[in-house]
C-alpha positions in Angstrom: 110.6 -2.8 32.0 111.5 -6.2 33.1 108.2 -6.6 34.8 106.3 -5.9 31.6 108.3 -8.5 29.6 107.7 -11.0 32.3 103.9 -10.4 32.1 104.0 -10.8 28.3 105.8 -14.0 28.6 103.4 -15.5 31.1 100.5 -14.4 28.9 102.0 -16.1 25.9 102.6 -19.3 27.8 99.1 -19.2 29.1 97.7 -18.9 25.7 99.9 -21.8 24.5 98.8 -23.9 27.4 95.1 -23.2 26.6 95.7 -24.1 22.9 97.5 -27.3 23.8 94.8 -28.3 26.4 92.0 -27.6 24.0 93.7 -29.8 21.3 94.1 -32.6 23.7 90.6 -32.4 24.9 89.1 -32.5 21.4 91.4 -35.3 20.4 90.4 -37.5 23.3 86.7 -36.6 23.0 86.7 -37.6 19.4 88.5 -40.9 19.9 86.9 -42.1 23.2 83.6 -40.3 23.6 82.6 -40.4 19.9 82.5 -44.2 19.8 80.1 -44.8 22.8 77.7 -42.2 21.3 77.7 -43.9 17.9 77.1 -47.3 19.5 74.1 -45.9 21.5 72.6 -44.6 18.3 73.2 -47.8 16.5 71.5 -49.8 19.4 68.5 -47.4 19.3 68.1 -47.7 15.6 68.4 -51.6 15.8 65.8 -51.6 18.6 63.4 -49.5 16.5 63.8 -51.8 13.6 63.1 -54.9 15.7 60.0 -53.2 17.0 58.8 -52.4 13.5 59.4 -55.9 12.4 57.4 -57.3 15.2 54.4 -55.0 14.6 54.6 -55.8 10.9 54.8 -59.5 11.6 51.8 -59.4 13.9 49.8 -57.6 11.2 51.0 -60.0 8.5 49.9 -63.1 10.5 46.5 -61.5 11.2 46.0 -60.9 7.4 47.1 -64.4 6.6 44.5 -65.8 9.0 41.8 -63.7 7.4 42.7 -64.6 3.8 45.0 -67.7 3.9 47.1 -68.2 0.8 50.6 -69.2 0.0 51.6 -65.5 -0.7 50.2 -64.1 2.6 51.7 -66.9 4.7 55.2 -66.4 3.0 55.1 -62.7 3.7 54.2 -63.2 7.3 57.0 -65.8 7.8 59.7 -63.6 6.2 58.7 -60.8 8.6 58.5 -63.1 11.5 62.1 -64.4 10.8 63.5 -61.0 11.4 61.9 -60.7 14.9 64.1 -61.5 17.9 63.2 -64.7 19.8 60.5 -64.1 22.4 57.2 -65.4 23.6 55.4 -63.3 21.2 57.4 -64.6 18.3 56.7 -68.2 19.4 53.0 -67.5 19.6 52.9 -66.0 16.1 54.9 -68.9 14.8 52.4 -71.4 16.1 49.5 -69.6 14.5 51.4 -69.5 11.3 52.2 -73.2 11.4 48.5 -74.0 11.8 47.8 -71.9 8.7 50.5 -73.7 6.7 49.1 -77.1 7.8 45.4 -76.2 6.9 46.5 -74.8 3.5 48.4 -78.1 2.8 45.4 -80.1 3.6 43.2 -78.0 1.3 45.6 -78.4 -1.5 45.7 -82.1 -1.1 41.9 -82.3 -1.1 41.7 -80.2 -4.2 44.2 -82.4 -5.9 42.3 -85.5 -5.1 39.0 -83.9 -6.2 40.4 -82.9 -9.5 41.7 -86.5 -10.1 38.2 -87.9 -9.4 36.7 -85.4 -11.8 39.1 -86.3 -14.6 39.0 -90.1 -13.9 35.8 -91.0 -12.1 35.9 -94.2 -10.3 35.0 -95.6 -6.8 38.7 -95.5 -5.8 39.2 -91.8 -6.8 36.0 -90.7 -5.3 36.8 -92.5 -2.0 40.3 -90.9 -1.9 38.9 -87.4 -2.6 36.2 -88.0 0.2 38.8 -88.8 2.8 40.9 -85.8 1.9 37.8 -83.5 2.0 36.8 -84.7 5.4 40.1 -83.3 6.8 39.5 -79.7 5.5 38.8 -77.2 8.4 37.5 -74.3 6.3 33.7 -75.0 6.3 33.1 -73.0 3.2 35.7 -74.6 1.1 34.8 -78.1 2.4 31.2 -77.6 1.3 32.3 -76.4 -2.1 34.6 -79.4 -2.5 31.8 -81.8 -1.3 29.3 -80.4 -3.7 31.7 -80.9 -6.6 32.4 -84.5 -5.4 28.7 -85.3 -5.1 28.1 -84.2 -8.7 30.6 -86.8 -10.1 28.7 -89.7 -11.5 30.4 -93.1 -12.1 29.8 -95.0 -15.5 28.2 -98.0 -13.8 25.8 -95.6 -11.9 24.8 -94.0 -15.1 24.0 -97.4 -16.7 21.9 -98.5 -13.6 20.0 -95.3 -13.7 19.2 -95.6 -17.4 18.1 -99.2 -16.9 15.9 -98.3 -14.0 14.2 -95.6 -15.9 13.5 -97.8 -18.8 11.9 -100.4 -16.6 9.8 -97.7 -15.0 8.7 -96.4 -18.3 7.7 -99.9 -19.5 5.7 -100.7 -16.3 3.9 -97.4 -16.1 0.2 -97.4 -17.5 -2.0 -94.4 -17.5 -5.3 -94.7 -15.6 -7.4 -93.9 -18.6 -5.9 -96.7 -20.7 -6.4 -99.1 -17.9 -10.0 -98.1 -17.4 -10.8 -98.4 -21.1 -9.3 -101.9 -21.2 -11.1 -103.0 -18.1 -14.5 -101.8 -19.5 -14.0 -103.3 -22.9 -12.8 -106.8 -21.8 -16.3 -108.1 -20.7 -17.9 -106.8 -23.9 -15.4 -108.6 -26.1 -15.8 -111.9 -24.1 -19.5 -111.7 -24.1 -21.3 -114.2 -26.6 -25.0 -113.8 -26.8 -26.9 -117.0 -26.0 -30.2 -118.1 -27.6 -33.0 -118.5 -25.1 -33.5 -122.1 -23.9 -36.6 -123.8 -25.5 -38.3 -126.5 -23.5 -39.2 -129.6 -25.6 -42.8 -130.3 -26.2 -44.4 -133.6 -26.4 -46.6 -134.0 -29.5 -50.2 -135.1 -28.8 -50.9 -138.8 -29.1 -52.9 -139.9 -32.1 -56.0 -141.7 -31.2 -58.4 -143.8 -33.1 -60.9 -142.0 -35.3 -63.6 -143.4 -33.1 -62.3 -142.3 -29.8 -63.0 -138.8 -28.6 -60.1 -136.6 -27.4 -61.0 -134.6 -24.4 -60.2 -131.0 -24.7 -58.0 -129.1 -22.3 -58.3 -125.6 -21.1 -55.3 -124.5 -23.2 -57.1 -125.9 -26.2 -60.2 -124.1 -25.4 -58.3 -120.9 -24.8 -56.7 -121.3 -28.1 -60.2 -121.5 -29.7 -59.7 -124.8 -31.3 -62.8 -126.4 -32.8 -61.2 -129.6 -33.6 -61.2 -131.0 -30.0 -64.1 -133.6 -30.4 -65.0 -135.6 -33.4 -68.6 -136.4 -34.3 -69.2 -139.9 -35.4 -72.1 -140.8 -37.7 
């Protein structure tokens, strides 16, 4: 009987020991093992986010290079700011800085061009030309240059009008010139009477003197050449 009671006592003590040990185990596992597991998960999550930011930043910079604008550059910069410092980030930042510089140059050129269009003068056109020469985008540069070339200064307009007026005054059509040249001699021509050689009247002789006849007198059939004296 004593032996049975002793076995029961040991069994109860064993169960109590198991319960206490289990409680201690779960308590320590929650307090000490739970924290490292949570930190690992947080680090993995953070690493995934950083990787996502980098890939998004790379894509955003590429899009900004294809279609540069203030909006696309700002979007790329915000994503790049979230990426951890690395060689890749520095390279992306250099590309983004070039885009910012080129965009600033284009804005300045457009501003100078609009000033020249509103207030055309030699000074505003010269300032716009210098700004346009710095633009890197060939398409935008050609567009700006075309607009600048179309600007006409007031003094240039006056000179052009004066030149055209002088050209119109000096221009003579070939037909009018030919008619004038042909008519000039006719108007200046004055008909002249044929020259008449003076003739010497025949000398009057004495009635008793015979006048010899000449061939011209004979040819004329004159019968008065000789006088008969009685």
